[in-house]
N, C-alpha and C positions, 0 to 999 in steps of 0.2 A: 308314501311320505317319510322322509328320514327324520330319524328321531335325535338330531341334531338343531332342535328349535326350542323356543321357549315357549310353557303355555299359555295360551290365550283365551278369552270368552269373546263369544258373540252374542249379542243381546237382542231380542225381538221383543216387541210388544203389540199385540192384537187387540181388537174390540171383542168382547164376548158374543162373536156372531160365528156360527159353523162354516159359513162360507170362506173365512180365513183360513181354515184348518189344512186347505190344500197347499198354501204357502209355507205352513210348518211342514209338512209331509216333506216337499220339495227341499227346505232349508235342512232339515233333519237328515234326510238321505245322502244329500251333496256333501254334507259333513262327515257322515259315516264313509262314504266313498272316497273323500279326501283321506282319511285316517287309513286307506286302503283295507276295509273290512270288506269281507266277501259279499257278494250281491244279495245273498239269504241274510246274512247278519246285518247289512245296511238296511234292507226292507224290515226286520224286526226291529231294530231302534227307530225308524221311520214311524212304524206302526204303533209302538210303545208310546212315542210322543205324542201322536194325535190323539191315542185314547185317553193320556193324561189331560191334553187339552179339550177334548171332549168333555171330561169329568169337570174341568174348572168352569167350562160353560154351562152346563147341564146342573150339576149340584151345587157348585160353588157360587155362581153367580145367577142362575136360574134364569138365563137368558137374558140378563140385564145388560145390552150392548155397551152402556157407558162405562162400565167397569171392566178396565184391561186385563188380560191375561198375560203375565211376563213370563217369557221363557229366556234363559241363561243355558247357552252351550258353553261347557267347560272343557277345553281341551288341553290332555295332558299325553306325554310321551306313551303312557301305558294304557290310557283309559279315555272315555268320553262320558261326562256326567252331564246331566240336562236335569235342570229345574223348571219345573212349571208351577207357577203361582198364582193363586187367584185370593180375591179379598173377601171369601165367603166366610161362614161360619165354621167350617171345618166337619169333622164326624169322628165318631168313635171307632177308630183305628181297628181295636182289637175285636171288636163286635164283627165288624167288616171281614176281616181276616180270617175268622174262623168259621165263616159261612161257606157252604161247598157247592160250587155254581155246577159242578157235575151230580149233585144228587137228582134223583128221580123228579122230585117235585119242583126242581130248578130248572129244568132241561128246556122246558117250552117257554121259559121266560124270557122276555127281550131285553131283560136287564141283568145287572150284577155281574157280569163275566169280567169288566174291565182291568182291575186290579190282579184279577187271575191271569189274564191275557199278560200284562205288563210283567207281572212275576214269571211268566213262563218264557218269556221271549230276552228278558235282561238280566243281566249277573246277579244285580241288585236293585231292590226298590223299596224305598224308606218314604215316610210322611212325616213332616215337619209342621206341627198344628199350633199356631199361636192365636189365642182367644182375642176375637176384635180385631185381628192382622190378616187372618187367612191362613190358607193351607198350600203348603208347596208338596210336590212330589217330586223325588229326588230319583232319577232312573241312571243307572251305571252299566255301561257296557266295556270289560276291558278288551285291550287290543291283543292278539294271539300273535306269537312269533310264527312267520311263515316258514313253512319246511316242516 
């Protein structure tokens, strides 16, 4: 994709139902491919966005399908930023970030690795929590110069 274009956004709203995450995966991967990310990087973006969507559905909305999950893909010349917003109560970011998902007592747990995975795959991961209005995961992947 040439760099001589204006930044734009793609917005997607899904119900809080796990079966819609396949669509989210395809949209995220498609956008990453259009930005000429390598296949491995496009997969990393898609996996991170799906993980953020999963967290919004499971933890933010507690599977309340009537509550939508909003995704905004912000495409700029040098990066892709994805905002995944839920209307849940939020969480203590510092407490979650200090937990070590690789600790021996955590290794067999089926939970607690999502943020670790996102941070491992993306260049930047942030959380914006507004009491009474929800939580937004902000995932950023920078484009690399080819060659």
